[in-house]
mmJSON file of the N, C-alpha and C atoms, coordinates in Angstrom:
{"data_MODEL":{"atom_site":{
"group_PDB":["ATOM","ATOM","ATOM","ATOM","ATOM","ATOM","ATOM","ATOM","ATOM","ATOM","ATOM","ATOM","ATOM","ATOM","ATOM","ATOM","ATOM","ATOM","ATOM","ATOM","ATOM","ATOM","ATOM","ATOM","ATOM","ATOM","ATOM","ATOM","ATOM","ATOM","ATOM","ATOM","ATOM","ATOM","ATOM","ATOM","ATOM","ATOM","ATOM","ATOM","ATOM","ATOM","ATOM","ATOM","ATOM","ATOM","ATOM","ATOM","ATOM","ATOM","ATOM","ATOM","ATOM","ATOM","ATOM","ATOM","ATOM","ATOM","ATOM","ATOM","ATOM","ATOM","ATOM","ATOM","ATOM","ATOM","ATOM","ATOM","ATOM","ATOM","ATOM","ATOM","ATOM","ATOM","ATOM","ATOM","ATOM","ATOM","ATOM","ATOM","ATOM","ATOM","ATOM","ATOM","ATOM","ATOM","ATOM","ATOM","ATOM","ATOM","ATOM","ATOM","ATOM","ATOM","ATOM","ATOM","ATOM","ATOM","ATOM","ATOM","ATOM","ATOM","ATOM","ATOM","ATOM","ATOM","ATOM","ATOM","ATOM","ATOM","ATOM","ATOM","ATOM","ATOM","ATOM","ATOM","ATOM","ATOM","ATOM","ATOM","ATOM","ATOM","ATOM","ATOM","ATOM","ATOM","ATOM","ATOM","ATOM","ATOM","ATOM","ATOM","ATOM","ATOM","ATOM","ATOM","ATOM","ATOM","ATOM","ATOM","ATOM","ATOM","ATOM","ATOM","ATOM","ATOM","ATOM","ATOM","ATOM","ATOM","ATOM","ATOM","ATOM","ATOM","ATOM","ATOM","ATOM","ATOM","ATOM","ATOM","ATOM","ATOM","ATOM","ATOM","ATOM","ATOM","ATOM","ATOM","ATOM","ATOM","ATOM","ATOM","ATOM","ATOM","ATOM","ATOM","ATOM","ATOM","ATOM","ATOM","ATOM","ATOM","ATOM","ATOM","ATOM","ATOM","ATOM","ATOM","ATOM","ATOM","ATOM","ATOM","ATOM","ATOM","ATOM"],
"id":[1,2,3,4,5,6,7,8,9,10,11,12,13,14,15,16,17,18,19,20,21,22,23,24,25,26,27,28,29,30,31,32,33,34,35,36,37,38,39,40,41,42,43,44,45,46,47,48,49,50,51,52,53,54,55,56,57,58,59,60,61,62,63,64,65,66,67,68,69,70,71,72,73,74,75,76,77,78,79,80,81,82,83,84,85,86,87,88,89,90,91,92,93,94,95,96,97,98,99,100,101,102,103,104,105,106,107,108,109,110,111,112,113,114,115,116,117,118,119,120,121,122,123,124,125,126,127,128,129,130,131,132,133,134,135,136,137,138,139,140,141,142,143,144,145,146,147,148,149,150,151,152,153,154,155,156,157,158,159,160,161,162,163,164,165,166,167,168,169,170,171,172,173,174,175,176,177,178,179,180,181,182,183,184,185,186,187,188,189,190,191,192,193,194,195],
"type_symbol":["N","C","C","N","C","C","N","C","C","N","C","C","N","C","C","N","C","C","N","C","C","N","C","C","N","C","C","N","C","C","N","C","C","N","C","C","N","C","C","N","C","C","N","C","C","N","C","C","N","C","C","N","C","C","N","C","C","N","C","C","N","C","C","N","C","C","N","C","C","N","C","C","N","C","C","N","C","C","N","C","C","N","C","C","N","C","C","N","C","C","N","C","C","N","C","C","N","C","C","N","C","C","N","C","C","N","C","C","N","C","C","N","C","C","N","C","C","N","C","C","N","C","C","N","C","C","N","C","C","N","C","C","N","C","C","N","C","C","N","C","C","N","C","C","N","C","C","N","C","C","N","C","C","N","C","C","N","C","C","N","C","C","N","C","C","N","C","C","N","C","C","N","C","C","N","C","C","N","C","C","N","C","C","N","C","C","N","C","C","N","C","C","N","C","C"],
"label_atom_id":["N","CA","C","N","CA","C","N","CA","C","N","CA","C","N","CA","C","N","CA","C","N","CA","C","N","CA","C","N","CA","C","N","CA","C","N","CA","C","N","CA","C","N","CA","C","N","CA","C","N","CA","C","N","CA","C","N","CA","C","N","CA","C","N","CA","C","N","CA","C","N","CA","C","N","CA","C","N","CA","C","N","CA","C","N","CA","C","N","CA","C","N","CA","C","N","CA","C","N","CA","C","N","CA","C","N","CA","C","N","CA","C","N","CA","C","N","CA","C","N","CA","C","N","CA","C","N","CA","C","N","CA","C","N","CA","C","N","CA","C","N","CA","C","N","CA","C","N","CA","C","N","CA","C","N","CA","C","N","CA","C","N","CA","C","N","CA","C","N","CA","C","N","CA","C","N","CA","C","N","CA","C","N","CA","C","N","CA","C","N","CA","C","N","CA","C","N","CA","C","N","CA","C","N","CA","C","N","CA","C","N","CA","C","N","CA","C","N","CA","C","N","CA","C","N","CA","C"],
"label_alt_id":[null,null,null,null,null,null,null,null,null,null,null,null,null,null,null,null,null,null,null,null,null,null,null,null,null,null,null,null,null,null,null,null,null,null,null,null,null,null,null,null,null,null,null,null,null,null,null,null,null,null,null,null,null,null,null,null,null,null,null,null,null,null,null,null,null,null,null,null,null,null,null,null,null,null,null,null,null,null,null,null,null,null,null,null,null,null,null,null,null,null,null,null,null,null,null,null,null,null,null,null,null,null,null,null,null,null,null,null,null,null,null,null,null,null,null,null,null,null,null,null,null,null,null,null,null,null,null,null,null,null,null,null,null,null,null,null,null,null,null,null,null,null,null,null,null,null,null,null,null,null,null,null,null,null,null,null,null,null,null,null,null,null,null,null,null,null,null,null,null,null,null,null,null,null,null,null,null,null,null,null,null,null,null,null,null,null,null,null,null,null,null,null,null,null,null],
"label_comp_id":["ARG","ARG","ARG","SER","SER","SER","VAL","VAL","VAL","GLY","GLY","GLY","CYS","CYS","CYS","ILE","ILE","ILE","VAL","VAL","VAL","SER","SER","SER","GLY","GLY","GLY","ILE","ILE","ILE","ASP","ASP","ASP","PRO","PRO","PRO","GLU","GLU","GLU","LEU","LEU","LEU","ASP","ASP","ASP","ALA","ALA","ALA","ASP","ASP","ASP","PHE","PHE","PHE","PHE","PHE","PHE","TYR","TYR","TYR","ASP","ASP","ASP","TYR","TYR","TYR","GLU","GLU","GLU","THR","THR","THR","LEU","LEU","LEU","ARG","ARG","ARG","VAL","VAL","VAL","GLY","GLY","GLY","GLY","GLY","GLY","LEU","LEU","LEU","ILE","ILE","ILE","PHE","PHE","PHE","ALA","ALA","ALA","GLY","GLY","GLY","VAL","VAL","VAL","VAL","VAL","VAL","VAL","VAL","VAL","PHE","PHE","PHE","LEU","LEU","LEU","SER","SER","SER","PHE","PHE","PHE","PHE","PHE","PHE","LEU","LEU","LEU","LEU","LEU","LEU","VAL","VAL","VAL","GLY","GLY","GLY","ASN","ASN","ASN","LYS","LYS","LYS","ILE","ILE","ILE","ARG","ARG","ARG","ARG","ARG","ARG","CYS","CYS","CYS","GLY","GLY","GLY","LYS","LYS","LYS","PRO","PRO","PRO","LYS","LYS","LYS","PRO","PRO","PRO","LYS","LYS","LYS","PRO","PRO","PRO","ILE","ILE","ILE","LEU","LEU","LEU","GLU","GLU","GLU","ASP","ASP","ASP","ASP","ASP","ASP","ASP","ASP","ASP"],
"label_asym_id":["A","A","A","A","A","A","A","A","A","A","A","A","A","A","A","A","A","A","A","A","A","A","A","A","A","A","A","A","A","A","A","A","A","A","A","A","A","A","A","A","A","A","A","A","A","A","A","A","A","A","A","A","A","A","A","A","A","A","A","A","A","A","A","A","A","A","A","A","A","A","A","A","A","A","A","A","A","A","A","A","A","A","A","A","A","A","A","A","A","A","A","A","A","A","A","A","A","A","A","A","A","A","A","A","A","A","A","A","A","A","A","A","A","A","A","A","A","A","A","A","A","A","A","A","A","A","A","A","A","A","A","A","A","A","A","A","A","A","A","A","A","A","A","A","A","A","A","A","A","A","A","A","A","A","A","A","A","A","A","A","A","A","A","A","A","A","A","A","A","A","A","A","A","A","A","A","A","A","A","A","A","A","A","A","A","A","A","A","A","A","A","A","A","A","A"],
"label_entity_id":["1","1","1","1","1","1","1","1","1","1","1","1","1","1","1","1","1","1","1","1","1","1","1","1","1","1","1","1","1","1","1","1","1","1","1","1","1","1","1","1","1","1","1","1","1","1","1","1","1","1","1","1","1","1","1","1","1","1","1","1","1","1","1","1","1","1","1","1","1","1","1","1","1","1","1","1","1","1","1","1","1","1","1","1","1","1","1","1","1","1","1","1","1","1","1","1","1","1","1","1","1","1","1","1","1","1","1","1","1","1","1","1","1","1","1","1","1","1","1","1","1","1","1","1","1","1","1","1","1","1","1","1","1","1","1","1","1","1","1","1","1","1","1","1","1","1","1","1","1","1","1","1","1","1","1","1","1","1","1","1","1","1","1","1","1","1","1","1","1","1","1","1","1","1","1","1","1","1","1","1","1","1","1","1","1","1","1","1","1","1","1","1","1","1","1"],
"label_seq_id":[1,1,1,2,2,2,3,3,3,4,4,4,5,5,5,6,6,6,7,7,7,8,8,8,9,9,9,10,10,10,11,11,11,12,12,12,13,13,13,14,14,14,15,15,15,16,16,16,17,17,17,18,18,18,19,19,19,20,20,20,21,21,21,22,22,22,23,23,23,24,24,24,25,25,25,26,26,26,27,27,27,28,28,28,29,29,29,30,30,30,31,31,31,32,32,32,33,33,33,34,34,34,35,35,35,36,36,36,37,37,37,38,38,38,39,39,39,40,40,40,41,41,41,42,42,42,43,43,43,44,44,44,45,45,45,46,46,46,47,47,47,48,48,48,49,49,49,50,50,50,51,51,51,52,52,52,53,53,53,54,54,54,55,55,55,56,56,56,57,57,57,58,58,58,59,59,59,60,60,60,61,61,61,62,62,62,63,63,63,64,64,64,65,65,65],
"pdbx_PDB_ins_code":[null,null,null,null,null,null,null,null,null,null,null,null,null,null,null,null,null,null,null,null,null,null,null,null,null,null,null,null,null,null,null,null,null,null,null,null,null,null,null,null,null,null,null,null,null,null,null,null,null,null,null,null,null,null,null,null,null,null,null,null,null,null,null,null,null,null,null,null,null,null,null,null,null,null,null,null,null,null,null,null,null,null,null,null,null,null,null,null,null,null,null,null,null,null,null,null,null,null,null,null,null,null,null,null,null,null,null,null,null,null,null,null,null,null,null,null,null,null,null,null,null,null,null,null,null,null,null,null,null,null,null,null,null,null,null,null,null,null,null,null,null,null,null,null,null,null,null,null,null,null,null,null,null,null,null,null,null,null,null,null,null,null,null,null,null,null,null,null,null,null,null,null,null,null,null,null,null,null,null,null,null,null,null,null,null,null,null,null,null,null,null,null,null,null,null],
"Cartn_x":[5.683,7.074,7.188,7.975,8.137,9.446,9.345,10.543,10.745,11.793,12.078,13.398,13.508,14.74,15.404,16.205,16.878,18.348,18.81,20.207,20.893,21.911,22.622,23.598,23.82,24.786,24.161,22.849,22.194,21.494,21.804,21.209,19.798,18.761,17.4,17.153,17.981,17.832,18.594,19.119,19.911,19.076,17.82,16.948,15.96,16.33,15.41,15.072,15.983,15.717,15.013,14.74,14.057,12.556,11.927,10.472,9.948,8.732,8.1,7.471,7.717,7.153,5.875,4.778,3.523,2.938,3.193,2.651,3.246,4.557,5.198,4.757,4.626,4.168,2.744,1.89,0.506,0.452,1.217,1.219,1.773,2.84,3.404,2.434,1.718,0.729,-0.423,-0.87,-1.95,-1.51,-0.288,0.228,0.337,0.859,0.986,-0.389,-1.36,-2.709,-3.332,-3.118,-3.65,-3.055,-1.76,-1.106,-1.641,-1.818,-2.341,-3.765,-4.607,-5.983,-5.987,-5.163,-5.101,-4.645,-3.609,-3.116,-4.135,-4.812,-5.815,-6.987,-7.415,-8.482,-8.039,-6.814,-6.276,-6.213,-5.8,-5.742,-7.131,-8.085,-9.441,-10.085,-9.984,-10.597,-9.848,-8.542,-7.755,-8.072,-8.314,-8.649,-10.02,-10.964,-12.295,-12.241,-11.441,-11.332,-10.665,-9.662,-8.936,-9.829,-10.728,-11.597,-12.918,-13.098,-14.345,-14.52,-15.68,-15.966,-15.47,-14.652,-14.156,-15.073,-15.476,-16.298,-15.467,-16.132,-15.436,-15.098,-13.936,-13.578,-14.508,-14.992,-15.88,-15.047,-15.449,-14.7,-14.857,-13.782,-13.782,-14.23,-15.297,-15.812,-15.264,-14.733,-14.189,-15.248,-15.382,-16.331,-15.619,-16.276,-15.702,-16.362,-16.404,-17.034,-16.208],
"Cartn_y":[-14.827,-14.715,-14.744,-15.604,-15.783,-15.162,-14.295,-13.677,-14.275,-14.995,-15.622,-15.133,-15.188,-14.77,-16.03,-16.637,-17.87,-17.555,-17.816,-17.562,-18.913,-19.078,-20.35,-20.359,-21.497,-21.639,-21.597,-21.427,-21.403,-22.739,-23.36,-24.652,-24.439,-24.971,-24.769,-25.464,-26.4,-27.101,-26.407,-25.21,-24.488,-24.147,-23.749,-23.379,-24.486,-25.715,-26.824,-26.966,-26.581,-26.724,-25.501,-24.493,-23.288,-23.539,-23.071,-23.171,-21.883,-21.537,-20.344,-20.665,-19.816,-19.981,-19.144,-19.709,-18.973,-18.665,-19.501,-19.269,-18.001,-17.836,-16.633,-15.404,-15.529,-14.418,-14.018,-14.989,-14.715,-14.034,-14.541,-13.948,-12.529,-12.33,-10.986,-10.023,-10.482,-9.634,-9.276,-10.235,-9.957,-8.981,-9.132,-8.201,-6.801,-6.69,-5.39,-4.751,-5.524,-4.996,-4.564,-5.344,-4.978,-3.69,-3.507,-2.275,-1.079,-1.225,-0.125,0.229,-0.775,-0.515,0.148,-0.332,0.248,1.699,1.989,3.363,4.295,3.836,4.693,4.941,3.919,4.085,5.038,4.894,5.752,7.205,7.439,8.805,9.415,8.65,9.18,9.484,8.57,8.769,9.843,9.867,10.866,12.274,12.46,13.787,14.215,13.294,13.639,13.955,13.233,13.481,14.828,15.145,16.394,17.594,17.471,18.578,18.558,17.619,17.496,18.702,19.352,20.486,21.81,21.8,23.051,23.463,24.711,25.152,25.231,25.005,25.108,26.571,26.835,28.235,28.838,30.043,30.726,31.586,31.657,32.51,33.979,34.719,36.144,36.91,37.682,38.479,39.895,40.398,41.755,42.719,43.847,44.881,45.841,46.166,47.103,48.472,49.051,50.363,51.484],
"Cartn_z":[-37.201,-36.841,-35.319,-34.838,-33.403,-32.954,-31.969,-31.413,-30.031,-29.872,-28.591,-28.039,-26.769,-26.115,-25.567,-26.398,-26.018,-25.799,-24.612,-24.277,-24.171,-24.955,-24.908,-23.742,-23.214,-22.13,-20.747,-20.635,-19.331,-19.123,-18.031,-17.707,-17.149,-17.793,-17.285,-15.951,-15.591,-14.318,-13.193,-13.456,-12.461,-11.226,-11.437,-10.327,-9.979,-10.199,-9.956,-8.478,-7.585,-6.159,-5.571,-6.389,-5.915,-5.851,-4.77,-4.658,-4.029,-4.373,-3.833,-2.49,-1.52,-0.185,-0.106,-0.586,-0.665,0.708,1.682,3.02,3.63,3.537,4.061,3.285,1.978,1.155,1.536,1.783,2.17,3.532,4.492,5.832,5.779,5.037,4.9,4.248,3.241,2.582,3.498,4.297,5.243,6.328,6.798,7.804,7.215,6.001,5.34,5.143,4.682,4.475,5.801,6.847,8.155,8.683,8.501,8.947,8.171,6.861,6.044,6.471,6.702,7.138,8.512,9.426,10.767,10.719,9.942,9.86,9.216,8.181,7.551,8.503,9.228,10.215,11.322,11.785,12.836,12.38,11.137,10.622,10.487,9.997,9.843,11.19,12.128,13.439,14.218,14.122,14.834,14.387,13.106,12.604,13.113,13.205,13.711,15.2,15.955,17.392,17.641,16.869,17.06,16.766,15.783,15.412,16.18,17.081,17.829,18.754,18.681,19.548,19.018,18.003,17.434,16.292,16.273,15.148,13.872,12.764,11.49,11.234,10.689,10.421,9.374,9.68,8.752,7.811,6.562,5.63,6.0,5.876,6.194,4.959,5.126,4.022,4.141,3.061,3.061,2.548,3.231,2.799,1.863,0.772,-0.199,-0.062,1.135,1.358,0.842],
"occupancy":[1.0,1.0,1.0,1.0,1.0,1.0,1.0,1.0,1.0,1.0,1.0,1.0,1.0,1.0,1.0,1.0,1.0,1.0,1.0,1.0,1.0,1.0,1.0,1.0,1.0,1.0,1.0,1.0,1.0,1.0,1.0,1.0,1.0,1.0,1.0,1.0,1.0,1.0,1.0,1.0,1.0,1.0,1.0,1.0,1.0,1.0,1.0,1.0,1.0,1.0,1.0,1.0,1.0,1.0,1.0,1.0,1.0,1.0,1.0,1.0,1.0,1.0,1.0,1.0,1.0,1.0,1.0,1.0,1.0,1.0,1.0,1.0,1.0,1.0,1.0,1.0,1.0,1.0,1.0,1.0,1.0,1.0,1.0,1.0,1.0,1.0,1.0,1.0,1.0,1.0,1.0,1.0,1.0,1.0,1.0,1.0,1.0,1.0,1.0,1.0,1.0,1.0,1.0,1.0,1.0,1.0,1.0,1.0,1.0,1.0,1.0,1.0,1.0,1.0,1.0,1.0,1.0,1.0,1.0,1.0,1.0,1.0,1.0,1.0,1.0,1.0,1.0,1.0,1.0,1.0,1.0,1.0,1.0,1.0,1.0,1.0,1.0,1.0,1.0,1.0,1.0,1.0,1.0,1.0,1.0,1.0,1.0,1.0,1.0,1.0,1.0,1.0,1.0,1.0,1.0,1.0,1.0,1.0,1.0,1.0,1.0,1.0,1.0,1.0,1.0,1.0,1.0,1.0,1.0,1.0,1.0,1.0,1.0,1.0,1.0,1.0,1.0,1.0,1.0,1.0,1.0,1.0,1.0,1.0,1.0,1.0,1.0,1.0,1.0,1.0,1.0,1.0,1.0,1.0,1.0],
"B_iso_or_equiv":[0.0,0.0,0.0,0.0,0.0,0.0,0.0,0.0,0.0,0.0,0.0,0.0,0.0,0.0,0.0,0.0,0.0,0.0,0.0,0.0,0.0,0.0,0.0,0.0,0.0,0.0,0.0,0.0,0.0,0.0,0.0,0.0,0.0,0.0,0.0,0.0,0.0,0.0,0.0,0.0,0.0,0.0,0.0,0.0,0.0,0.0,0.0,0.0,0.0,0.0,0.0,0.0,0.0,0.0,0.0,0.0,0.0,0.0,0.0,0.0,0.0,0.0,0.0,0.0,0.0,0.0,0.0,0.0,0.0,0.0,0.0,0.0,0.0,0.0,0.0,0.0,0.0,0.0,0.0,0.0,0.0,0.0,0.0,0.0,0.0,0.0,0.0,0.0,0.0,0.0,0.0,0.0,0.0,0.0,0.0,0.0,0.0,0.0,0.0,0.0,0.0,0.0,0.0,0.0,0.0,0.0,0.0,0.0,0.0,0.0,0.0,0.0,0.0,0.0,0.0,0.0,0.0,0.0,0.0,0.0,0.0,0.0,0.0,0.0,0.0,0.0,0.0,0.0,0.0,0.0,0.0,0.0,0.0,0.0,0.0,0.0,0.0,0.0,0.0,0.0,0.0,0.0,0.0,0.0,0.0,0.0,0.0,0.0,0.0,0.0,0.0,0.0,0.0,0.0,0.0,0.0,0.0,0.0,0.0,0.0,0.0,0.0,0.0,0.0,0.0,0.0,0.0,0.0,0.0,0.0,0.0,0.0,0.0,0.0,0.0,0.0,0.0,0.0,0.0,0.0,0.0,0.0,0.0,0.0,0.0,0.0,0.0,0.0,0.0,0.0,0.0,0.0,0.0,0.0,0.0],
"pdbx_formal_charge":[null,null,null,null,null,null,null,null,null,null,null,null,null,null,null,null,null,null,null,null,null,null,null,null,null,null,null,null,null,null,null,null,null,null,null,null,null,null,null,null,null,null,null,null,null,null,null,null,null,null,null,null,null,null,null,null,null,null,null,null,null,null,null,null,null,null,null,null,null,null,null,null,null,null,null,null,null,null,null,null,null,null,null,null,null,null,null,null,null,null,null,null,null,null,null,null,null,null,null,null,null,null,null,null,null,null,null,null,null,null,null,null,null,null,null,null,null,null,null,null,null,null,null,null,null,null,null,null,null,null,null,null,null,null,null,null,null,null,null,null,null,null,null,null,null,null,null,null,null,null,null,null,null,null,null,null,null,null,null,null,null,null,null,null,null,null,null,null,null,null,null,null,null,null,null,null,null,null,null,null,null,null,null,null,null,null,null,null,null,null,null,null,null,null,null],
"auth_seq_id":[1,1,1,2,2,2,3,3,3,4,4,4,5,5,5,6,6,6,7,7,7,8,8,8,9,9,9,10,10,10,11,11,11,12,12,12,13,13,13,14,14,14,15,15,15,16,16,16,17,17,17,18,18,18,19,19,19,20,20,20,21,21,21,22,22,22,23,23,23,24,24,24,25,25,25,26,26,26,27,27,27,28,28,28,29,29,29,30,30,30,31,31,31,32,32,32,33,33,33,34,34,34,35,35,35,36,36,36,37,37,37,38,38,38,39,39,39,40,40,40,41,41,41,42,42,42,43,43,43,44,44,44,45,45,45,46,46,46,47,47,47,48,48,48,49,49,49,50,50,50,51,51,51,52,52,52,53,53,53,54,54,54,55,55,55,56,56,56,57,57,57,58,58,58,59,59,59,60,60,60,61,61,61,62,62,62,63,63,63,64,64,64,65,65,65],
"auth_comp_id":["ARG","ARG","ARG","SER","SER","SER","VAL","VAL","VAL","GLY","GLY","GLY","CYS","CYS","CYS","ILE","ILE","ILE","VAL","VAL","VAL","SER","SER","SER","GLY","GLY","GLY","ILE","ILE","ILE","ASP","ASP","ASP","PRO","PRO","PRO","GLU","GLU","GLU","LEU","LEU","LEU","ASP","ASP","ASP","ALA","ALA","ALA","ASP","ASP","ASP","PHE","PHE","PHE","PHE","PHE","PHE","TYR","TYR","TYR","ASP","ASP","ASP","TYR","TYR","TYR","GLU","GLU","GLU","THR","THR","THR","LEU","LEU","LEU","ARG","ARG","ARG","VAL","VAL","VAL","GLY","GLY","GLY","GLY","GLY","GLY","LEU","LEU","LEU","ILE","ILE","ILE","PHE","PHE","PHE","ALA","ALA","ALA","GLY","GLY","GLY","VAL","VAL","VAL","VAL","VAL","VAL","VAL","VAL","VAL","PHE","PHE","PHE","LEU","LEU","LEU","SER","SER","SER","PHE","PHE","PHE","PHE","PHE","PHE","LEU","LEU","LEU","LEU","LEU","LEU","VAL","VAL","VAL","GLY","GLY","GLY","ASN","ASN","ASN","LYS","LYS","LYS","ILE","ILE","ILE","ARG","ARG","ARG","ARG","ARG","ARG","CYS","CYS","CYS","GLY","GLY","GLY","LYS","LYS","LYS","PRO","PRO","PRO","LYS","LYS","LYS","PRO","PRO","PRO","LYS","LYS","LYS","PRO","PRO","PRO","ILE","ILE","ILE","LEU","LEU","LEU","GLU","GLU","GLU","ASP","ASP","ASP","ASP","ASP","ASP","ASP","ASP","ASP"],
"auth_asym_id":["A","A","A","A","A","A","A","A","A","A","A","A","A","A","A","A","A","A","A","A","A","A","A","A","A","A","A","A","A","A","A","A","A","A","A","A","A","A","A","A","A","A","A","A","A","A","A","A","A","A","A","A","A","A","A","A","A","A","A","A","A","A","A","A","A","A","A","A","A","A","A","A","A","A","A","A","A","A","A","A","A","A","A","A","A","A","A","A","A","A","A","A","A","A","A","A","A","A","A","A","A","A","A","A","A","A","A","A","A","A","A","A","A","A","A","A","A","A","A","A","A","A","A","A","A","A","A","A","A","A","A","A","A","A","A","A","A","A","A","A","A","A","A","A","A","A","A","A","A","A","A","A","A","A","A","A","A","A","A","A","A","A","A","A","A","A","A","A","A","A","A","A","A","A","A","A","A","A","A","A","A","A","A","A","A","A","A","A","A","A","A","A","A","A","A"],
"auth_atom_id":["N","CA","C","N","CA","C","N","CA","C","N","CA","C","N","CA","C","N","CA","C","N","CA","C","N","CA","C","N","CA","C","N","CA","C","N","CA","C","N","CA","C","N","CA","C","N","CA","C","N","CA","C","N","CA","C","N","CA","C","N","CA","C","N","CA","C","N","CA","C","N","CA","C","N","CA","C","N","CA","C","N","CA","C","N","CA","C","N","CA","C","N","CA","C","N","CA","C","N","CA","C","N","CA","C","N","CA","C","N","CA","C","N","CA","C","N","CA","C","N","CA","C","N","CA","C","N","CA","C","N","CA","C","N","CA","C","N","CA","C","N","CA","C","N","CA","C","N","CA","C","N","CA","C","N","CA","C","N","CA","C","N","CA","C","N","CA","C","N","CA","C","N","CA","C","N","CA","C","N","CA","C","N","CA","C","N","CA","C","N","CA","C","N","CA","C","N","CA","C","N","CA","C","N","CA","C","N","CA","C","N","CA","C","N","CA","C","N","CA","C","N","CA","C","N","CA","C"],
"pdbx_PDB_model_num":[1,1,1,1,1,1,1,1,1,1,1,1,1,1,1,1,1,1,1,1,1,1,1,1,1,1,1,1,1,1,1,1,1,1,1,1,1,1,1,1,1,1,1,1,1,1,1,1,1,1,1,1,1,1,1,1,1,1,1,1,1,1,1,1,1,1,1,1,1,1,1,1,1,1,1,1,1,1,1,1,1,1,1,1,1,1,1,1,1,1,1,1,1,1,1,1,1,1,1,1,1,1,1,1,1,1,1,1,1,1,1,1,1,1,1,1,1,1,1,1,1,1,1,1,1,1,1,1,1,1,1,1,1,1,1,1,1,1,1,1,1,1,1,1,1,1,1,1,1,1,1,1,1,1,1,1,1,1,1,1,1,1,1,1,1,1,1,1,1,1,1,1,1,1,1,1,1,1,1,1,1,1,1,1,1,1,1,1,1,1,1,1,1,1,1]
}}}
């Protein structure tokens, strides 16, 4: 049994002049990926630089005397 979604009254040639601009999509995707990589690298390196030279906090032990 085939279930199809056929709508009558729509001309299939309506979007005949439409074309996908793959070059712009590719460039936009590369720019987006580059920004994400740069920001993640900046966050990782920035956190290491900020904590450089600072000792790690030691846990406080409570005495039960």
